[in-house]
N, CA, C and O atoms as a Tinker XYZ file with bonds, in Angstrom:
   492  protein
     1  N    100.435000  -24.168000  132.862000    73     2
     2  CA   100.046000  -24.387000  134.235000    64     1     3
     3  C    100.460000  -25.802000  134.648000    63     2     4     5
     4  O    100.241000  -26.757000  133.903000    81     3
     5  N    101.045000  -25.929000  135.812000    73     3     6
     6  CA   101.495000  -27.217000  136.338000    64     5     7
     7  C    100.372000  -27.871000  137.146000    63     6     8     9
     8  O     99.588000  -27.196000  137.813000    81     7
     9  N    100.318000  -29.202000  137.068000    73     7    10
    10  CA    99.314000  -29.983000  137.779000    64     9    11
    11  C     99.982000  -30.798000  138.879000    63    10    12    13
    12  O    100.943000  -31.529000  138.639000    81    11
    13  N     99.448000  -30.655000  140.100000    73    11    14
    14  CA    99.995000  -31.343000  141.266000    64    13    15
    15  C     98.914000  -32.241000  141.857000    63    14    16    17
    16  O     97.763000  -31.832000  142.008000    81    15
    17  N     99.297000  -33.460000  142.186000    73    15    18
    18  CA    98.408000  -34.392000  142.876000    64    17    19
    19  C     98.938000  -34.616000  144.287000    63    18    20    21
    20  O    100.075000  -35.051000  144.472000    81    19
    21  N     98.111000  -34.318000  145.273000    73    19    22
    22  CA    98.464000  -34.543000  146.678000    64    21    23
    23  C     97.751000  -35.812000  147.136000    63    22    24    25
    24  O     96.521000  -35.878000  147.140000    81    23
    25  N     98.534000  -36.818000  147.522000    73    23    26
    26  CA    97.973000  -38.102000  147.943000    64    25    27
    27  C     98.349000  -38.343000  149.398000    63    26    28    29
    28  O     99.508000  -38.608000  149.718000    81    27
    29  N     97.356000  -38.247000  150.269000    73    27    30
    30  CA    97.601000  -38.439000  151.695000    64    29    31
    31  C     96.277000  -38.778000  152.355000    63    30    32    33
    32  O     95.242000  -38.219000  151.992000    81    31
    33  N     96.296000  -39.682000  153.317000    73    31    34
    34  CA    95.065000  -40.069000  153.998000    64    33    35
    35  C     94.687000  -39.115000  155.125000    63    34    36    37
    36  O     93.683000  -39.335000  155.802000    81    35
    37  N     95.470000  -38.061000  155.339000    73    35    38
    38  CA    95.156000  -37.049000  156.344000    64    37    39
    39  C     94.520000  -35.839000  155.646000    63    38    40    41
    40  O     95.228000  -35.057000  155.012000    81    39
    41  N     93.191000  -35.675000  155.754000    73    39    42
    42  CA    92.512000  -34.575000  155.067000    64    41    43
    43  C     93.060000  -33.191000  155.424000    63    42    44    45
    44  O     93.153000  -32.322000  154.558000    81    43
    45  N     93.420000  -32.983000  156.682000    73    43    46
    46  CA    93.921000  -31.664000  157.100000    64    45    47
    47  C     95.238000  -31.335000  156.400000    63    46    48    49
    48  O     95.449000  -30.195000  155.984000    81    47
    49  N     96.114000  -32.312000  156.269000    73    47    50
    50  CA    97.388000  -32.077000  155.584000    64    49    51
    51  C     97.171000  -31.820000  154.093000    63    50    52    53
    52  O     97.783000  -30.921000  153.517000    81    51
    53  N     96.299000  -32.614000  153.473000    73    51    54
    54  CA    95.991000  -32.390000  152.051000    64    53    55
    55  C     95.476000  -30.979000  151.825000    63    54    56    57
    56  O     95.926000  -30.284000  150.914000    81    55
    57  N     94.535000  -30.558000  152.654000    73    55    58
    58  CA    93.946000  -29.223000  152.514000    64    57    59
    59  C     94.973000  -28.129000  152.732000    63    58    60    61
    60  O     95.018000  -27.158000  151.977000    81    59
    61  N     95.800000  -28.280000  153.761000    73    59    62
    62  CA    96.821000  -27.272000  154.051000    64    61    63
    63  C     97.804000  -27.155000  152.890000    63    62    64    65
    64  O     98.141000  -26.047000  152.473000    81    63
    65  N     98.260000  -28.280000  152.371000    73    63    66
    66  CA    99.192000  -28.239000  151.237000    64    65    67
    67  C     98.537000  -27.629000  150.011000    63    66    68    69
    68  O     99.156000  -26.823000  149.316000    81    67
    69  N     97.300000  -28.001000  149.738000    73    67    70
    70  CA    96.589000  -27.451000  148.575000    64    69    71
    71  C     96.446000  -25.940000  148.692000    63    70    72    73
    72  O     96.653000  -25.215000  147.718000    81    71
    73  N     96.097000  -25.471000  149.867000    73    71    74
    74  CA    95.923000  -24.036000  150.092000    64    73    75
    75  C     97.249000  -23.285000  149.933000    63    74    76    77
    76  O     97.308000  -22.251000  149.268000    81    75
    77  N     98.303000  -23.811000  150.547000    73    75    78
    78  CA    99.608000  -23.159000  150.462000    64    77    79
    79  C    100.149000  -23.156000  149.030000    63    78    80    81
    80  O    100.682000  -22.147000  148.567000    81    79
    81  N    100.014000  -24.269000  148.342000    73    79    82
    82  CA   100.514000  -24.338000  146.962000    64    81    83
    83  C     99.731000  -23.418000  146.033000    63    82    84    85
    84  O    100.310000  -22.785000  145.150000    81    83
    85  N     98.418000  -23.343000  146.229000    73    83    86
    86  CA    97.591000  -22.451000  145.408000    64    85    87
    87  C     97.982000  -20.994000  145.619000    63    86    88    89
    88  O     97.920000  -20.192000  144.688000    81    87
    89  N     98.380000  -20.653000  146.828000    73    87    90
    90  CA    98.791000  -19.281000  147.138000    64    89    91
    91  C    100.165000  -18.958000  146.548000    63    90    92    93
    92  O    100.460000  -17.795000  146.273000    81    91
    93  N    101.002000  -19.972000  146.354000    73    91    94
    94  CA   102.375000  -19.772000  145.868000    64    93    95
    95  C    102.444000  -19.508000  144.370000    63    94    96    97
    96  O    103.220000  -18.666000  143.916000    81    95
    97  N    101.632000  -20.228000  143.608000    73    95    98
    98  CA   101.729000  -20.132000  142.146000    64    97    99
    99  C    100.427000  -20.601000  141.527000    63    98   100   101
   100  O     99.508000  -21.043000  142.217000    81    99
   101  N    100.371000  -20.497000  140.225000    73    99   102
   102  CA    99.173000  -20.877000  139.483000    64   101   103
   103  C     99.214000  -22.379000  139.176000    63   102   104   105
   104  O     99.375000  -22.782000  138.024000    81   103
   105  N     99.068000  -23.189000  140.211000    73   103   106
   106  CA    99.050000  -24.638000  140.070000    64   105   107
   107  C     97.604000  -25.127000  140.061000    63   106   108   109
   108  O     96.739000  -24.555000  140.725000    81   107
   109  N     97.356000  -26.184000  139.306000    73   107   110
   110  CA    96.095000  -26.903000  139.429000    64   109   111
   111  C     96.342000  -28.042000  140.400000    63   110   112   113
   112  O     97.239000  -28.860000  140.194000    81   111
   113  N     95.549000  -28.093000  141.454000    73   111   114
   114  CA    95.752000  -29.059000  142.521000    64   113   115
   115  C     94.656000  -30.116000  142.481000    63   114   116   117
   116  O     93.470000  -29.798000  142.399000    81   115
   117  N     95.073000  -31.373000  142.539000    73   115   118
   118  CA    94.166000  -32.500000  142.677000    64   117   119
   119  C     94.498000  -33.172000  144.006000    63   118   120   121
   120  O     95.638000  -33.122000  144.466000    81   119
   121  N     93.499000  -33.798000  144.616000    73   119   122
   122  CA    93.714000  -34.483000  145.881000    64   121   123
   123  C     93.180000  -35.905000  145.803000    63   122   124   125
   124  O     92.185000  -36.172000  145.130000    81   123
   125  N     93.860000  -36.819000  146.506000    73   123   126
   126  CA    93.401000  -38.197000  146.627000    64   125   127
   127  C     93.694000  -38.667000  148.041000    63   126   128   129
   128  O     94.741000  -38.352000  148.607000    81   127
   129  N     92.759000  -39.426000  148.609000    73   127   130
   130  CA    92.899000  -39.850000  150.000000    64   129   131
   131  C     93.624000  -41.185000  150.170000    63   130   132   133
   132  O     93.934000  -41.580000  151.293000    81   131
   133  N     93.895000  -41.878000  149.070000    73   131   134
   134  CA    94.646000  -43.133000  149.138000    64   133   135
   135  C     95.169000  -43.480000  147.745000    63   134   136   137
   136  O     94.851000  -42.806000  146.765000    81   135
   137  N     95.962000  -44.523000  147.672000    73   135   138
   138  CA    96.623000  -44.884000  146.427000    64   137   139
   139  C     95.694000  -45.262000  145.297000    63   138   140   141
   140  O     95.968000  -44.934000  144.143000    81   139
   141  N     94.601000  -45.944000  145.600000    73   139   142
   142  CA    93.652000  -46.335000  144.552000    64   141   143
   143  C     93.064000  -45.090000  143.894000    63   142   144   145
   144  O     92.969000  -45.015000  142.669000    81   143
   145  N     92.671000  -44.115000  144.712000    73   143   146
   146  CA    92.133000  -42.858000  144.172000    64   145   147
   147  C     93.196000  -42.110000  143.379000    63   146   148   149
   148  O     92.889000  -41.480000  142.368000    81   147
   149  N     94.446000  -42.175000  143.833000    73   147   150
   150  CA    95.545000  -41.501000  143.120000    64   149   151
   151  C     95.718000  -42.072000  141.712000    63   150   152   153
   152  O     95.898000  -41.322000  140.753000    81   151
   153  N     95.663000  -43.385000  141.593000    73   151   154
   154  CA    95.813000  -44.004000  140.267000    64   153   155
   155  C     94.695000  -43.571000  139.326000    63   154   156   157
   156  O     94.922000  -43.390000  138.130000    81   155
   157  N     93.493000  -43.407000  139.860000    73   155   158
   158  CA    92.377000  -42.937000  139.031000    64   157   159
   159  C     92.636000  -41.514000  138.539000    63   158   160   161
   160  O     92.401000  -41.212000  137.369000    81   159
   161  N     93.114000  -40.647000  139.414000    73   159   162
   162  CA    93.431000  -39.266000  139.014000    64   161   163
   163  C     94.526000  -39.281000  137.941000    63   162   164   165
   164  O     94.452000  -38.532000  136.967000    81   163
   165  N     95.529000  -40.123000  138.119000    73   163   166
   166  CA    96.615000  -40.206000  137.136000    64   165   167
   167  C     96.120000  -40.645000  135.768000    63   166   168   169
   168  O     96.662000  -40.216000  134.750000    81   167
   169  N     95.098000  -41.494000  135.726000    73   167   170
   170  CA    94.522000  -41.921000  134.449000    64   169   171
   171  C     93.783000  -40.781000  133.758000    63   170   172   173
   172  O     93.739000  -40.718000  132.529000    81   171
   173  N     93.208000  -39.887000  134.545000    73   171   174
   174  CA    92.335000  -38.845000  134.012000    64   173   175
   175  C     93.023000  -37.520000  133.726000    63   174   176   177
   176  O     92.502000  -36.710000  132.960000    81   175
   177  N     94.197000  -37.280000  134.334000    73   175   178
   178  CA    94.853000  -35.979000  134.216000    64   177   179
   179  C     96.356000  -36.147000  134.009000    63   178   180   181
   180  O     96.950000  -37.123000  134.467000    81   179
   181  N     96.946000  -35.210000  133.333000    73   179   182
   182  CA    98.395000  -35.195000  133.159000    64   181   183
   183  C     99.005000  -34.500000  134.378000    63   182   184   185
   184  O     98.972000  -33.274000  134.481000    81   183
   185  N     99.554000  -35.278000  135.286000    73   183   186
   186  CA   100.105000  -34.756000  136.533000    64   185   187
   187  C    101.601000  -34.525000  136.364000    63   186   188   189
   188  O    102.323000  -35.406000  135.897000    81   187
   189  N    102.065000  -33.333000  136.747000    73   187   190
   190  CA   103.491000  -33.006000  136.675000    64   189   191
   191  C    104.248000  -33.465000  137.918000    63   190   192   193
   192  O    105.392000  -33.913000  137.831000    81   191
   193  N    103.592000  -33.346000  139.082000    73   191   194
   194  CA   104.238000  -33.684000  140.344000    64   193   195
   195  C    103.212000  -34.311000  141.275000    63   194   196   197
   196  O    102.102000  -33.802000  141.428000    81   195
   197  N    103.597000  -35.423000  141.896000    73   195   198
   198  CA   102.739000  -36.076000  142.868000    64   197   199
   199  C    103.423000  -36.027000  144.230000    63   198   200   201
   200  O    104.564000  -36.465000  144.376000    81   199
   201  N    102.717000  -35.488000  145.229000    73   199   202
   202  CA   103.159000  -35.537000  146.616000    64   201   203
   203  C    102.501000  -36.781000  147.193000    63   202   204   205
   204  O    101.282000  -36.821000  147.358000    81   203
   205  N    103.296000  -37.789000  147.498000    73   203   206
   206  CA   102.780000  -39.120000  147.786000    64   205   207
   207  C    103.126000  -39.576000  149.198000    63   206   208   209
   208  O    104.296000  -39.750000  149.540000    81   207
   209  N    102.092000  -39.765000  150.010000    73   207   210
   210  CA   102.280000  -40.338000  151.339000    64   209   211
   211  C    102.697000  -41.802000  151.177000    63   210   212   213
   212  O    102.296000  -42.464000  150.220000    81   211
   213  N    103.487000  -42.291000  152.099000    73   211   214
   214  CA   103.959000  -43.672000  152.030000    64   213   215
   215  C    102.942000  -44.625000  152.642000    63   214   216   217
   216  O    102.596000  -45.635000  152.029000    81   215
   217  N    102.464000  -44.321000  153.831000    73   215   218
   218  CA   101.630000  -45.240000  154.587000    64   217   219
   219  C    100.173000  -44.809000  154.493000    63   218   220   221
   220  O     99.755000  -43.847000  155.137000    81   219
   221  N     99.386000  -45.552000  153.662000    73   219   222
   222  CA    97.980000  -45.223000  153.448000    64   221   223
   223  C     97.163000  -46.509000  153.372000    63   222   224   225
   224  O     97.708000  -47.583000  153.117000    81   223
   225  N     95.850000  -46.396000  153.594000    73   223   226
   226  CA    94.995000  -47.576000  153.435000    64   225   227
   227  C     94.776000  -47.907000  151.959000    63   226   228   229
   228  O     95.018000  -47.073000  151.087000    81   227
   229  N     94.327000  -49.097000  151.694000    73   227   230
   230  CA    93.948000  -49.611000  150.372000    64   229   231
   231  C     95.145000  -49.868000  149.473000    63   230   232   233
   232  O     95.287000  -50.975000  148.954000    81   231
   233  N     96.002000  -48.891000  149.275000    73   231   234
   234  CA    97.203000  -49.052000  148.455000    64   233   235
   235  C     98.220000  -48.027000  148.937000    63   234   236   237
   236  O     97.979000  -46.823000  148.852000    81   235
   237  N     99.354000  -48.498000  149.441000    73   235   238
   238  CA   100.352000  -47.576000  149.990000    64   237   239
   239  C    101.204000  -46.953000  148.884000    63   238   240   241
   240  O    101.039000  -47.264000  147.704000    81   239
   241  N    102.105000  -46.080000  149.284000    73   239   242
   242  CA   102.940000  -45.373000  148.316000    64   241   243
   243  C    103.801000  -46.293000  147.475000    63   242   244   245
   244  O    103.971000  -46.060000  146.279000    81   243
   245  N    104.350000  -47.342000  148.088000    73   243   246
   246  CA   105.156000  -48.301000  147.337000    64   245   247
   247  C    104.292000  -48.963000  146.263000    63   246   248   249
   248  O    104.740000  -49.147000  145.132000    81   247
   249  N    103.063000  -49.317000  146.613000    73   247   250
   250  CA   102.145000  -49.920000  145.643000    64   249   251
   251  C    101.815000  -48.987000  144.494000    63   250   252   253
   252  O    101.737000  -49.420000  143.345000    81   251
   253  N    101.622000  -47.713000  144.792000    73   251   254
   254  CA   101.334000  -46.722000  143.742000    64   253   255
   255  C    102.512000  -46.618000  142.774000    63   254   256   257
   256  O    102.334000  -46.676000  141.558000    81   255
   257  N    103.707000  -46.465000  143.322000    73   255   258
   258  CA   104.896000  -46.329000  142.465000    64   257   259
   259  C    105.114000  -47.588000  141.634000    63   258   260   261
   260  O    105.436000  -47.506000  140.449000    81   259
   261  N    104.939000  -48.750000  142.253000    73   259   262
   262  CA   105.102000  -50.010000  141.529000    64   261   263
   263  C    104.115000  -50.098000  140.376000    63   262   264   265
   264  O    104.484000  -50.496000  139.270000    81   263
   265  N    102.871000  -49.733000  140.625000    73   263   266
   266  CA   101.834000  -49.771000  139.583000    64   265   267
   267  C    102.173000  -48.808000  138.437000    63   266   268   269
   268  O    102.038000  -49.163000  137.266000    81   267
   269  N    102.606000  -47.606000  138.773000    73   267   270
   270  CA   102.976000  -46.618000  137.752000    64   269   271
   271  C    104.141000  -47.132000  136.907000    63   270   272   273
   272  O    104.120000  -47.027000  135.680000    81   271
   273  N    105.147000  -47.683000  137.564000    73   271   274
   274  CA   106.331000  -48.146000  136.838000    64   273   275
   275  C    106.043000  -49.390000  136.007000    63   274   276   277
   276  O    106.631000  -49.575000  134.942000    81   275
   277  N    105.137000  -50.247000  136.490000    73   275   278
   278  CA   104.814000  -51.470000  135.756000    64   277   279
   279  C    103.889000  -51.235000  134.571000    63   278   280   281
   280  O    103.803000  -52.077000  133.678000    81   279
   281  N    103.189000  -50.092000  134.553000    73   279   282
   282  CA   102.229000  -49.801000  133.479000    64   281   283
   283  C    102.458000  -48.405000  132.906000    63   282   284   285
   284  O    101.585000  -47.544000  133.009000    81   283
   285  N    103.636000  -48.172000  132.299000    73   283   286
   286  CA   103.932000  -46.818000  131.807000    64   285   287
   287  C    103.007000  -46.356000  130.682000    63   286   288   289
   288  O    102.857000  -45.152000  130.474000    81   287
   289  N    102.389000  -47.273000  129.961000    73   287   290
   290  CA   101.448000  -46.876000  128.908000    64   289   291
   291  C    100.099000  -46.449000  129.480000    63   290   292   293
   292  O     99.343000  -45.726000  128.832000    81   291
   293  N     99.807000  -46.898000  130.686000    73   291   294
   294  CA    98.531000  -46.596000  131.317000    64   293   295
   295  C     98.582000  -45.347000  132.190000    63   294   296   297
   296  O     97.600000  -44.613000  132.307000    81   295
   297  N     99.747000  -45.119000  132.804000    73   295   298
   298  CA    99.892000  -43.993000  133.723000    64   297   299
   299  C    101.019000  -43.075000  133.275000    63   298   300   301
   300  O    102.052000  -43.539000  132.794000    81   299
   301  N    100.814000  -41.756000  133.435000    73   299   302
   302  CA   101.934000  -40.849000  133.192000    64   301   303
   303  C    103.010000  -41.075000  134.242000    63   302   304   305
   304  O    102.752000  -41.695000  135.273000    81   303
   305  N    104.183000  -40.591000  133.992000    73   303   306
   306  CA   105.308000  -40.772000  134.906000    64   305   307
   307  C    105.663000  -39.426000  135.541000    63   306   308   309
   308  O    106.636000  -38.791000  135.135000    81   307
   309  N    104.881000  -38.984000  136.537000    73   307   310
   310  CA   105.156000  -37.678000  137.144000    64   309   311
   311  C    106.388000  -37.734000  138.039000    63   310   312   313
   312  O    106.813000  -38.805000  138.471000    81   311
   313  N    106.952000  -36.561000  138.310000    73   311   314
   314  CA   107.927000  -36.472000  139.391000    64   313   315
   315  C    107.178000  -36.814000  140.670000    63   314   316   317
   316  O    105.986000  -36.534000  140.794000    81   315
   317  N    107.878000  -37.416000  141.613000    73   315   318
   318  CA   107.237000  -37.807000  142.869000    64   317   319
   319  C    108.068000  -37.302000  144.042000    63   318   320   321
   320  O    109.285000  -37.477000  144.096000    81   319
   321  N    107.371000  -36.676000  144.969000    73   319   322
   322  CA   107.965000  -36.266000  146.240000    64   321   323
   323  C    107.265000  -37.089000  147.311000    63   322   324   325
   324  O    106.065000  -36.931000  147.536000    81   323
   325  N    108.008000  -37.961000  147.966000    73   323   326
   326  CA   107.455000  -38.864000  148.963000    64   325   327
   327  C    107.330000  -38.141000  150.302000    63   326   328   329
   328  O    108.272000  -37.495000  150.760000    81   327
   329  N    106.166000  -38.256000  150.918000    73   327   330
   330  CA   105.903000  -37.697000  152.238000    64   329   331
   331  C    105.860000  -38.858000  153.223000    63   330   332   333
   332  O    105.171000  -39.849000  152.980000    81   331
   333  N    106.576000  -38.751000  154.311000    73   331   334
   334  CA   106.633000  -39.867000  155.243000    64   333   335
   335  C    106.713000  -39.397000  156.687000    63   334   336   337
   336  O    107.147000  -38.283000  156.977000    81   335
   337  N    106.285000  -40.271000  157.577000    73   335   338
   338  CA   106.499000  -40.075000  159.007000    64   337   339
   339  C    107.818000  -40.724000  159.360000    63   338   340   341
   340  O    108.316000  -41.570000  158.617000    81   339
   341  N    108.375000  -40.344000  160.466000    73   339   342
   342  CA   109.674000  -40.896000  160.875000    64   341   343
   343  C    109.668000  -42.417000  160.963000    63   342   344   345
   344  O    110.688000  -43.045000  160.679000    81   343
   345  N    108.558000  -43.023000  161.343000    73   343   346
   346  CA   108.483000  -44.467000  161.485000    64   345   347
   347  C    108.374000  -45.223000  160.176000    63   346   348   349
   348  O    108.394000  -46.454000  160.174000    81   347
   349  N    108.260000  -44.516000  159.066000    73   347   350
   350  CA   108.068000  -45.150000  157.757000    64   349   351
   351  C    109.364000  -45.302000  156.979000    63   350   352   353
   352  O    109.321000  -45.553000  155.775000    81   351
   353  N    110.500000  -45.161000  157.618000    73   351   354
   354  CA   111.759000  -45.146000  156.884000    64   353   355
   355  C    112.046000  -46.462000  156.155000    63   354   356   357
   356  O    112.748000  -46.458000  155.144000    81   355
   357  N    111.526000  -47.571000  156.641000    73   355   358
   358  CA   111.691000  -48.838000  155.912000    64   357   359
   359  C    110.978000  -48.766000  154.565000    63   358   360   361
   360  O    111.502000  -49.231000  153.552000    81   359
   361  N    109.783000  -48.183000  154.559000    73   359   362
   362  CA   109.059000  -48.012000  153.301000    64   361   363
   363  C    109.785000  -47.020000  152.391000    63   362   364   365
   364  O    109.818000  -47.204000  151.174000    81   363
   365  N    110.356000  -45.985000  152.966000    73   363   366
   366  CA   111.129000  -45.037000  152.155000    64   365   367
   367  C    112.289000  -45.756000  151.481000    63   366   368   369
   368  O    112.608000  -45.470000  150.327000    81   367
   369  N    112.922000  -46.684000  152.186000    73   367   370
   370  CA   114.005000  -47.470000  151.589000    64   369   371
   371  C    113.502000  -48.253000  150.380000    63   370   372   373
   372  O    114.205000  -48.373000  149.378000    81   371
   373  N    112.278000  -48.787000  150.476000    73   371   374
   374  CA   111.682000  -49.479000  149.330000    64   373   375
   375  C    111.475000  -48.510000  148.171000    63   374   376   377
   376  O    111.689000  -48.863000  147.011000    81   375
   377  N    111.056000  -47.286000  148.490000    73   375   378
   378  CA   110.843000  -46.279000  147.448000    64   377   379
   379  C    112.166000  -45.939000  146.766000    63   378   380   381
   380  O    112.220000  -45.811000  145.543000    81   379
   381  N    113.229000  -45.794000  147.551000    73   379   382
   382  CA   114.547000  -45.499000  146.985000    64   381   383
   383  C    114.957000  -46.628000  146.047000    63   382   384   385
   384  O    115.532000  -46.379000  144.988000    81   383
   385  N    114.666000  -47.858000  146.430000    73   383   386
   386  CA   114.980000  -49.002000  145.570000    64   385   387
   387  C    114.202000  -48.946000  144.257000    63   386   388   389
   388  O    114.630000  -49.515000  143.253000    81   387
   389  N    113.058000  -48.259000  144.266000    73   387   390
   390  CA   112.250000  -48.090000  143.051000    64   389   391
   391  C    112.608000  -46.795000  142.316000    63   390   392   393
   392  O    111.860000  -46.346000  141.447000    81   391
   393  N    113.742000  -46.202000  142.662000    73   391   394
   394  CA   114.247000  -44.969000  142.045000    64   393   395
   395  C    113.424000  -43.741000  142.388000    63   394   396   397
   396  O    113.295000  -42.838000  141.560000    81   395
   397  N    112.865000  -43.686000  143.588000    73   395   398
   398  CA   112.171000  -42.504000  144.057000    64   397   399
   399  C    113.072000  -41.879000  145.117000    63   398   400   401
   400  O    113.112000  -42.358000  146.250000    81   399
   401  N    113.791000  -40.823000  144.766000    73   399   402
   402  CA   114.834000  -40.314000  145.637000    64   401   403
   403  C    114.440000  -39.127000  146.501000    63   402   404   405
   404  O    115.069000  -38.899000  147.534000    81   403
   405  N    113.439000  -38.373000  146.124000    73   403   406
   406  CA   113.091000  -37.178000  146.874000    64   405   407
   407  C    112.016000  -37.487000  147.905000    63   406   408   409
   408  O    110.928000  -37.951000  147.563000    81   407
   409  N    112.327000  -37.228000  149.161000    73   407   410
   410  CA   111.329000  -37.433000  150.201000    64   409   411
   411  C    111.525000  -36.390000  151.290000    63   410   412   413
   412  O    112.590000  -35.789000  151.431000    81   411
   413  N    110.457000  -36.200000  152.053000    73   411   414
   414  CA   110.505000  -35.282000  153.180000    64   413   415
   415  C    109.741000  -35.934000  154.328000    63   414   416   417
   416  O    108.703000  -36.562000  154.116000    81   415
   417  N    110.253000  -35.783000  155.529000    73   415   418
   418  CA   109.586000  -36.310000  156.710000    64   417   419
   419  C    108.548000  -35.295000  157.162000    63   418   420   421
   420  O    108.863000  -34.133000  157.416000    81   419
   421  N    107.302000  -35.755000  157.258000    73   419   422
   422  CA   106.213000  -34.872000  157.659000    64   421   423
   423  C    106.353000  -34.494000  159.131000    63   422   424   425
   424  O    106.622000  -35.339000  159.985000    81   423
   425  N    106.170000  -33.242000  159.396000    73   423   426
   426  CA   106.132000  -32.740000  160.765000    64   425   427
   427  C    105.465000  -31.376000  160.718000    63   426   428   429
   428  O    105.149000  -30.863000  159.645000    81   427
   429  N    105.259000  -30.805000  161.869000    73   427   430
   430  CA   104.634000  -29.481000  161.911000    64   429   431
   431  C    105.474000  -28.432000  161.207000    63   430   432   433
   432  O    104.943000  -27.414000  160.764000    81   431
   433  N    106.775000  -28.658000  161.095000    73   431   434
   434  CA   107.667000  -27.671000  160.508000    64   433   435
   435  C    108.027000  -27.970000  159.058000    63   434   436   437
   436  O    108.819000  -27.238000  158.464000    81   435
   437  N    107.468000  -29.021000  158.477000    73   435   438
   438  CA   107.900000  -29.423000  157.141000    64   437   439
   439  C    107.095000  -28.802000  156.013000    63   438   440   441
   440  O    107.494000  -28.935000  154.856000    81   439
   441  N    105.975000  -28.127000  156.289000    73   439   442
   442  CA   105.164000  -27.576000  155.199000    64   441   443
   443  C    105.960000  -26.597000  154.345000    63   442   444   445
   444  O    105.880000  -26.642000  153.118000    81   443
   445  N    106.726000  -25.715000  154.978000    73   443   446
   446  CA   107.551000  -24.774000  154.208000    64   445   447
   447  C    108.580000  -25.512000  153.368000    63   446   448   449
   448  O    108.829000  -25.150000  152.218000    81   447
   449  N    109.176000  -26.552000  153.948000    73   447   450
   450  CA   110.155000  -27.347000  153.204000    64   449   451
   451  C    109.498000  -28.029000  152.001000    63   450   452   453
   452  O    110.079000  -28.070000  150.917000    81   451
   453  N    108.289000  -28.564000  152.193000    73   451   454
   454  CA   107.577000  -29.207000  151.088000    64   453   455
   455  C    107.290000  -28.196000  149.984000    63   454   456   457
   456  O    107.497000  -28.487000  148.806000    81   455
   457  N    106.819000  -27.016000  150.357000    73   455   458
   458  CA   106.504000  -25.976000  149.365000    64   457   459
   459  C    107.769000  -25.600000  148.588000    63   458   460   461
   460  O    107.722000  -25.469000  147.365000    81   459
   461  N    108.886000  -25.428000  149.274000    73   459   462
   462  CA   110.133000  -25.071000  148.591000    64   461   463
   463  C    110.588000  -26.177000  147.641000    63   462   464   465
   464  O    111.071000  -25.892000  146.545000    81   463
   465  N    110.437000  -27.435000  148.053000    73   463   466
   466  CA   110.822000  -28.553000  147.193000    64   465   467
   467  C    109.920000  -28.617000  145.951000    63   466   468   469
   468  O    110.395000  -28.885000  144.847000    81   467
   469  N    108.635000  -28.372000  146.137000    73   467   470
   470  CA   107.701000  -28.367000  145.000000    64   469   471
   471  C    108.082000  -27.273000  144.024000    63   470   472   473
   472  O    108.165000  -27.511000  142.820000    81   471
   473  N    108.311000  -26.082000  144.534000    73   471   474
   474  CA   108.691000  -24.963000  143.649000    64   473   475
   475  C    109.961000  -25.274000  142.878000    63   474   476   477
   476  O    110.054000  -24.972000  141.688000    81   475
   477  N    110.942000  -25.875000  143.544000    73   475   478
   478  CA   112.205000  -26.214000  142.877000    64   477   479
   479  C    111.972000  -27.274000  141.798000    63   478   480   481
   480  O    112.551000  -27.177000  140.716000    81   479
   481  N    111.155000  -28.262000  142.062000    73   479   482
   482  CA   110.897000  -29.330000  141.091000    64   481   483
   483  C    110.142000  -28.811000  139.867000    63   482   484   485
   484  O    110.363000  -29.282000  138.751000    81   483
   485  N    109.254000  -27.844000  140.079000    73   483   486
   486  CA   108.423000  -27.363000  138.983000    64   485   487
   487  C    108.954000  -26.100000  138.314000    63   486   488   489
   488  O    108.311000  -25.535000  137.428000    81   487
   489  N    110.128000  -25.668000  138.745000    73   487   490
   490  CA   110.724000  -24.444000  138.155000    64   489   491
   491  C    111.125000  -24.665000  136.712000    63   490   492
   492  O    111.638000  -23.750000  136.068000    81   491
């Protein structure tokens, strides 16, 4: 069974993604509302894929990735799919510089695209 962590400060988006992913396959879904909570989940569970929002309170996506990469003995190194709004492209550039290449721009039409990308990554 694959473990997915959804990290986003929008509860409705987290819930929608969790529901859709649970319907697609036998995934164990974890949710975190910001980067600090995400790091705690990563310490406690072996996560295969993290859907990571870029712009969040307390610790943004760049901070999460930096922390994971700087402490590989403390955190597992999951695949990461970056979720971003169109205005966050500067932060996405920072993520690319940190070797995070897969991202999707959040919109009303992107949920299907996110689900397809998750399925492809976990195949």
